[in-house]
N, C-alpha and C positions, 0 to 999 in steps of 0.2 A: 404382166406379172406371171412368173413361173409358179405353178402349183407344186405342192409337196410331192404329189404323184409324179409329175413331170420331172422334178429334180431327181427323184429316185431312179426313174427310168433312164435318164441321161447319165447318171453315175454308173449304171450297169452297162448301158450301151449308148455312147454319145451320138451314134449315127442313127438311132432308132427313129422311125417315122410312125406317128400315131396321133389320134385325137382322143381327148378325154372329155367325158360329159360330167359336169357337176363335181369335178375333182374326186371322182369315185373310181377307186381302183378296179371295181367290177364293171365299169363302163368304159373300157378302152377299146378303140377300134384301131387295129394295127394296119399299117400300109402293107401292100403285097410284098415289098422287098424286105420287110422286117420280120424276123422270127419272134413270135410272141414270147414275152417273158412271163413266167408263172407268177400269179398273184402273191404267193407266199414269198417269193424272192423280192418283189417290189416292196411288200410290207416290211420285210426284214431290213431292206436298205433305207426305207423311210425312218425306221427307228434309229438308224445311225446318224442321220442328218441333223445337225444342230438347229434348234428353233431360232427365229429371228432375234429373240431376246438374248439367247446364248451367244449368238454371233456378235451382237452389239456389246455385250459384256466382255467378250474375248478381245474385241478391238480396243475397248477402253483400257483393259489390263495391259495389252501390248504397248499402247501409247504411254501409259504410266511407267512401264518398265523401261521403255526407250528414254524417256525424260530422266528418270533416276540414273540410268547409266551415263547419259550425257553429262549430267551434273557431276557425277563421280569420276568422269574421265575414263570410263570403261568402254570396251568395244561393244558394238551392237550386233545382234543377229541380223540376217538379211530381212526377216519379217519385221523386226523393229525399225530398221532403216527405211523400209517401205512405208511406214506410217508417217514419216516426216515429209511435209510438203514445203518445198522451197519457193 
């Protein structure tokens, strides 16, 4: 399971190497090859990442939108089409 801190770091730098203790933004050990990211930047990015509940709600809404468009014969967006499992 990826922690919120790890998600934020990977959004900022997908190649970052680090270890986090207790999912605490103040307890990050950076690998030698990785330039440390300031705590304020990580916290700001964490605030932008949707919660698990928000992600679930967004997926449900996207599926409902896709279903309604299919029934009405309207074209789907790529994201809506991706929700369909054949």
